[in-house]
C-alpha positions, 0 to 999 in steps of 0.5 A: 839457338838450341831446339826446344827439349821435350819432357815427359807426361805426368803419371796421373791422367790428365782428365782425372786431374782436371775433373778433380780440380773442377769439383774439389773445393768451394771458394768464398767470393772476394776472399783469399784462396788460401782462406777458402782452401783452409775451410775445406781442410786442403791447405797442404794437401798432396797429390792430384790437387797440386796445381802445375804451372808454367811460365811462357815469357821469362822477362821481368813481367813474367817472373813477377806474374810467376811469383804472384801466381804461385803465391796465390795458391797454397798448393801450386807449384811452378814446374815449366819454364819457356822463353825464346832465349836460353839466357832468359830461361837461365835467369828466371831459374836463378830468380824464381828458384830463390823466390818460391823455395819448395814451390819451385819444381822446374827441372832442366828437362822442363825448360824450353827455348826457341820460337816453338818452345810454347808448343812443348809447354802445351804437351806437358802436364801443367794445368795453367799457363802464364802467357807473358811474352811480347804481345805479338806472339799472344794470339798463337800462344792463347790458341794453343793453350786453349786447345791443350786444355790449359787454364790461362793468365794472359798479359795485356795486350792480346794482340798487335793487329785486327787479325790477332784480336779476331783470333783471340775472340774466337779463342775466348769462345772456345775457352768458355765452351771448354770451361777453362778460366782466362784471366787478363793482366788488365790488372786495375779490374782486379783492384778492390778500390778501383772496383768500388769507385767504378761500381759507384760511377756506374750506379749513378754517383756522378749522374750520367757519364758525359766524358772521360780524360784518360792520362798516361803521361810517364817517363821512358822505359827500358832498352836492352842496348845493342850486341854485334853478335845479335841479328836484326831479328834478335835485336828487335825481339830483345827491344820489342817495346820499340817495334810496332809488330812486337809491341803494338806501339806504347798506346797499345802496350801500355796505354791499354790499361787507361783505355780499358777503364773507359771501356769498362765504364761503357759496360764493355761496349766499344766505341764507334770511331776515333781520331787522333794526333801523335808523333815521335819528337824525342825518339829521333834514333833508330835505336828506339825502333819506329814507334811514336813517343806521344799520342792524343786520341778522341774516342766517341761511343754511339750515345755521344760520350767521348773519351779524350786520351792522352799518353806520353813517354818522355823523360823530364816531363810532367807525369800524370797517370789518372782517369778523370770521369766527368758526369752531369752530377759530379766528377771522379778520379778513379785511381785516387778513388775519389768522387766529388759532387753531391755524392762525394765519397773517398775510398777509406785510406786505412782500407786501402792500406790493408788490401792486397796488391791487384797483382796478387788478386788477379791470380787469387781469383784465377786459382779460386775459380779453377778450384771452385769449378767456376771459371773466369773468362775476361777474353772479350774485354781484354780483346776489345780494349786491345782493338780500342788501343789498335784503332787509336794507333792507327788514327794517329799513324794515318791522320784519319778517323778510323771506325771500330767496323773498319778495324774489325775488318782489317786483314793487315797482319803485322810481322814476319810470315816466318820466325827465324834468326837473321835479317828482319825488315826495319819498319819505317816511321808512320807519317800521318797523311801519308801512311794508309790504313788497310 
């Protein structure tokens, strides 16, 4: 593995660029950034108003996020790429140079690899970093980005353990003090139809919320295969979905989207406890690491509201991804944008067709906030949703009731103390009633 390569700083002073970007333009609330910039006569301006963007984590999600980000702002350019693996950077260069055209401005000197490559990114002159690596690395990358005064798009989840969540909460406050934008990849919060549906529910359209049923019943995901040239560490990182220290298990990595909507409905106040059950029924091979293939968790809030949460990754089974919200005067389906009962309502189909993708909106609002000097900070809820998923995992792994307070105090840190190529521990499958929560 080659050492990270260093790039030189830009000619213009960083402080003057940042001051300019904070005060350069006002933004139309809820509208597109392009329209806002056009109203200020800045659509094709040159010089200091160019937002330079770095991508850290050049997998499929990262490459897609880079396209969404660069296309969200009329004067943004991708200037830096970083990934642990050189082949991932090479692939991203090929994909993104074609996709972005003249908004792709990455040179070989602006490509970094290795475990410490992200540190070189933070020394560069980029304004925005996209954090899209496996979740385990997120707390360190997030802290480094805020320390370096970068605005951030941060994919979900933000950690795989409680110490990581606490780190992200501290970093969130530091970002707030510095006036840095921190937008989360919990993308349903940026979907116009979901936003209106949630607003109506929270405004009393179905009465008082009694319970939620969160379903994320879906098929299997990718596997990168094996290679005799890979060390155990490389195998695990390339197949990071299947190792809890890297992904958090699929309840954290994927199901967080559904759990986040329950948290959203509860005004981002966390549950007090949960219990659950889960297991590994069809993932019966070491090929799939040690994660489970199904979870069922009951979360309870202080006022007695409960969320019954079900997730499964199995092939050839019934699929259902939806949020069913039960109230005293009706019920709602959040992803269907539909309310039943005395206040029946459905989001207009024609409007839904016209809406931009939530993957675009989250970046449009990120860049609009930067341009307007009105930073967005999603750090608290993205951290709480992550811990909510983690306590669900631990309840199922151990077979015990886990409280929010217990989880917040946990000092168990997943993963190695030192990152290096070679051997790595092969984690064992958690067994309820035997695995202990620490």
